[in-house]
N, C-alpha and C positions, 0 to 999 in steps of 0.2 A: 504494500500500500504506500501511497505518497507520504513523505515526511510532513509533519505539521507545518514546517517552514514553507513548503511548496503548496499548501492548501490555499484555495481561493473560494470566496463565496460564489454560489451559482447565480450570478446576477449582480445587481447593484441596488443601492437605495437612493431614492430621489426625494428631494424636499417638496412638499406640497403646500398649497395655500391652507393656512390654518396652523402652520408651524410643525406639523408632524412629518415623519419620513415613511415612505411606502417602498415596498420591495418590487423590483422588476426582475423576473427570472430571465436568464439567458436561454436561448433556444436549445432544444435537445437535438442530438444526444451530447452529453458531456464527454470529455476525454477520460477514459477509465483505465485504471491500472489492474489488469487481470492477474492477480497473484495466484500461486498454486492453490492456496486455500479457498480463494473465491471461485476458481474454476471447479474445484472439488465440490463446493457447496451447490453450484449450479448443476453439476452432473448428478448429484444425489437428488436434488429436487426434480430434475428431468425424469429420473428413473421412477421416483415415487408417483409423479403425475401420470407417467406412462402406464404404470400398473393400474392406477385408478381408471384411466381411459379404457384400458383393455377390459376391465371388469364391467364398465358401462356398456361396452359393445357386446359383451357376452350375455348379459341379462336378456331373457326373452321379452320382458315388458319393462324396459328401463323407466318409462314414464310413470309407472306406479310408484317408484321410489323417488323419482326426482321431485314430485309434488311435495311430500313432507320435508325433503331436504331444503327446498326453496323456502319453506315456511320457517324452518329452523334458522336459516340464514337471516331471514327478515327479523326475527326476534332478536338475534344476537347483534345485528348491525344497528337496530333501533335502540338496543340497550346501551350502546356506547354513547348515544345522544341523550340518555336519561329516561327513555321509555321503559316502563316496568312490566309490561305484559309478558306472560310466560308462553312457552310453546303449547302447553296443554290448554291454556285459556284461549289462544288463537284458534287451535284446531277444534275445540269444543264450540266456540262461537260460530265457526264456519259450518258446524253441523247443526246449528240452530239451538244450541244450549244457552240458557241465560247464565252469564258469568258475572262475577262481582267487579272485575276490572273496569276502569273508566272507559266509556266509549271512545274518548279521544285517543287513549293509548292503543286500543285495539284498531282504530282507524289508521293510525300512523303505521302500525306494523302491516296491516292488510294492504295499505298503499304500496309498501315496499314490494310485496308479492306481485301486485298488479304491474308495477314498474319493471320488475325483472322479467316477468313473463312477456310483457309487451316488448321489451328489448330483444329477447330471444326470437320472438316471432318476426320482428322488424329486420333482423339480420338477414333474413331471406330475401328482402327487397331493397334494403337500404344499408350502405356501409356505415361503420362507426364514423360519426361525424358530429359537428356541432348541432346539426338539426336533430339527430337522434338524442344527443345529450339534453337538449331542451325538452324533447318529448318525455324522456325519463323523468326529468324534474317536474314537469307538469303532472304526470301521473302520481309521483311521490308526494307532492305537496297539496294536492287537490282536497279541499275541505278539512284540512287539519289546522293545528295551531299556527303553523307557519304560512297559512294560506295568504296572509297579507303580504308575504314576501314574494309577490308576483310569480306564481307558479308558471314554469315554462319560459321564463324570460331572464336573460342575463341582467345582472344588477346595473343600475344607473347611479349608484351612490357608493360611498366608501364603506367597507366593512372592516372588521378587525377581530383578532383573537386574543383573549386574555382572561384573567380572573374576573369574577363578577364585580361590577362597579368601576372597572378600569375605563380609561378614555383612549382616544387615538394617540395621545402623547405618550402614555405609559403602557400601551398595549404590548403583549409579548410578540405579536407578529401583525404587520399590516400588509395585506396583499396589494396588487397593483391598483392605482386609482382608476376610476370608471372610464376616464378618457383614454387610458392606455390598455384597457381590458381586451378589446377586440384584436389588437396587435398580438398580444400574448396568446390569446385563444387561437388565432390564425396559425401561428407557428406551432402550437400544440397539436392542432388538427392535422397539419402537414406531417408531424412526427407519427401520428397514428398509423400512417401508411408507409412508414419506414421499415423495410425488411432487412436492414443491415445487422440487426441484433438478434440474439436468441429470444424466442417469444417470452420466456419468463423474465428476462432482463428488460425487454421492451415494456412489459406490463408494469414492472416495478418502477421504471423511470416515468412512464405515463401517469401512474397513480400519484407519485410524489409531486410532479409538476402540476397536475390538476389541483391538488390540495394547496399548493403554493399560490396558484392563480386565484382560487376561491371565487369562482365566477358568479355565484348566487348569493343572495342575502341570507338564505338558510338552506339546509339540506346538502351542503357540499360534501360532507363526510360520507353520507349514505350514497349519493350519486357516484362518488369516487370509488367506493367499494363495489358497487354494481358494475362499474366499468372494468374492474379486474376480471371478473368472470366472463363478461361479454367479449373482452379482448381475446381471452383464451379460446372461447368458442369460435369467434370469428376467424382466428388463425388456424383452426383445426386441431389445436392441441387437445381439446376435449370434444367428444361427440355430443355432449349435452352439459348443462350447467350442474356439474357434480362437485366442483371445488369452490369453497368459500373460505375467506381469511378472516371474517369478522370475529370468530371465536378466538383466534390467535391474537388479533389486535385488541380484543376486549380483555383477555387475560394479561397481556403485556402492554396495557394501555399507556403507562408512563413511558416505557421505552419507545413505543410507537410514535408518540408525539415528539419525544426527544430526538429520535432519528430523523424525522421530517424536518425539524428545526435545524439540526446540525447540517443538513444538506444546504439549506438556504444561507446559513450563517458561516459555515466553514467548508462547504463543498465536500462533505463526507459521503460521497456516493457509494464507495465500496462498502462502508459499514452498513449503509441502508440496504444494499443488495444482499449482503450476508444475512441481515435480519429478515429480509423478505424471503429469501430462498429457504431459510430455516423454517419459516412459517408455512411455505408451500409444502415442504417435505412433511412436516408434522400434520398438517391438515389433510394432505392427500392420504397419508397412512391412517389417520383417524377416520376419514370418510370411507376408505376401503374396508376397514374393520367393521364399521357399522353396517355397510351394505352387505358384506359377507354374512354377518350374524343374522340380519333380517332375512336374507335369502335362504339361509339354513332353516330358519323358522318356517318360512313358507313351504319349503320342500317337505318338511316333516308334517305340517298341517295338511298339505295336499295329499300326502300318503294316507293320513287318517280319514280324509274325506273321499278316498278312492271308491268306497262302496256306496256313496250317496246315489239315490235313485234319480236325481235330477242335477242339472248343472247350476242351479241357483245358489247352493252353498259355495261353490267355486267362484261364481260371480260376486257374491257377497264378500268373500275373502279378498278379492281384488279391491273392492271399495274400502275395506278396512285397512288395506295396505296404503291406499292413497291418503286416507285420513283415519286414524285409529278410533275416532268417535263417530257414531251414527245413532240417530233415532230410528225407530221402526218406520215412522212416516217418511222420514228423509230417504231411507234406503228403498222403500216401496216406490217412491217417486223416481228415484235414480234408476232403478231396475225396470220400471214400467210394469209393476205387478201390484196385486191387491195387498192390503195391509196384512191380512192373515197369511198370505204366501211369504211375504217378507219376514214375518214373525217366525214362521217355521224354519226358514233358512238361518235366521239368527239363533234359533234354538239348537239347530244342529252344530253351529259354530261354538255355542256355549257348551254343549255336551263334549265337543272335541277339545275344550280348553283353550280355544282361540280368543273368545271374548268373555267379558264379565259384565254384569249389570253395574253401571257406574253411578246411578242415582236410585233413591228409594221411592221416587214418584210413581204412583200407580198409572198415571196417564203420561203419554209422550216419554216413555222410558228411553234412557240413554245407555248404550252399550259401548264398551271400550276394549280394543285389542291392547291390553296393558303391556304385554311383552314388547310390542313394537314401540309404543310410546316411551317405555323405559330406555330402550336403546337410543332412540332419537334424543331424549332429554338429558341423558347423563352428561356430566361435565367433560370437556375435551381433555384427552390424555396427551399432553404435549410435553416432551422431555425438557426439563430445565425451566419450566414456567410455573411450577407449583407455588401458589401463594404470591405470585408477582402481579399485583394489580396496582393501578395508578389512577390518578385523576387528571382530567384535562386542565391545562393551565391557559 
């Protein structure tokens, strides 16, 4: 890695009207020193994500597992921004169950799901671009607490990052002023289509630069994390959105913000890449383990249902894979069958140990595939991150 004496900030600070200084990032890519350790970290991350992609291609119905993984990512990404909704609450609410969590929190998490699924669909007709970024932001911020922050529009005023109560003068970080924003975004968009770097390095640089530009009044962190997954799908690294780094960023939150700040202040790109590659490796292995364990459950359950007289219990099992929570009415509507038919299918799943009754209500009973929910909801097992949590500054 470069010696500290040779470090240079990635960009420069300019004085703005009002007496504060704002940061203007230099265009990407920066000059990188690829040490043996950094190359090894990239290679390890590449192997891990390759195994995850291979598993995704092997699954007979990968969309069944992608749906709950998308929702897990939505919960964890939103948690970094202070939203408290849990995965179980989100999934239960989607199944029509009344939960105690505030509607605002649930809406923010649900919007993340909508934005990510919209982004994946749009990649079929629209390349990653500023237009798609605006669309993602519009979906993410529609009807939530940040709705006043012009959903789908780049900011026209100055924003900043810092502790509560700080001002532009004493902020931790001030991104480009509004009148320089589109120049920065134009250079960033050009870099999105740069194929000179390994895809994981490209995604790491693009994410850091996006957060430095901070083009929206609110929602920058969530949009930036969405873009990591979309970049990897767009470049063909992943066949579907299977890898998410929000769990890693949330557990290592203090280091995450410190690494981003060190890029802008000291040009510490290599340290950021090391951190990013470590997260990719850990999260790919974590996701692979969860997918394999859920797949093993499904194989065992399907064997237990092999003697069923109809296909309905199998179809019901697929629905409980998409979302571990279902009411009888909801399942009947989804399968297009009568209430009593759906109840019989659930009864067979309950007898096989697949689902349990999740509420004591006599009407509109809720059932849950608890084993699947437990696998999805357990904390990430990332080497070297136990107990390392931080707060945004």
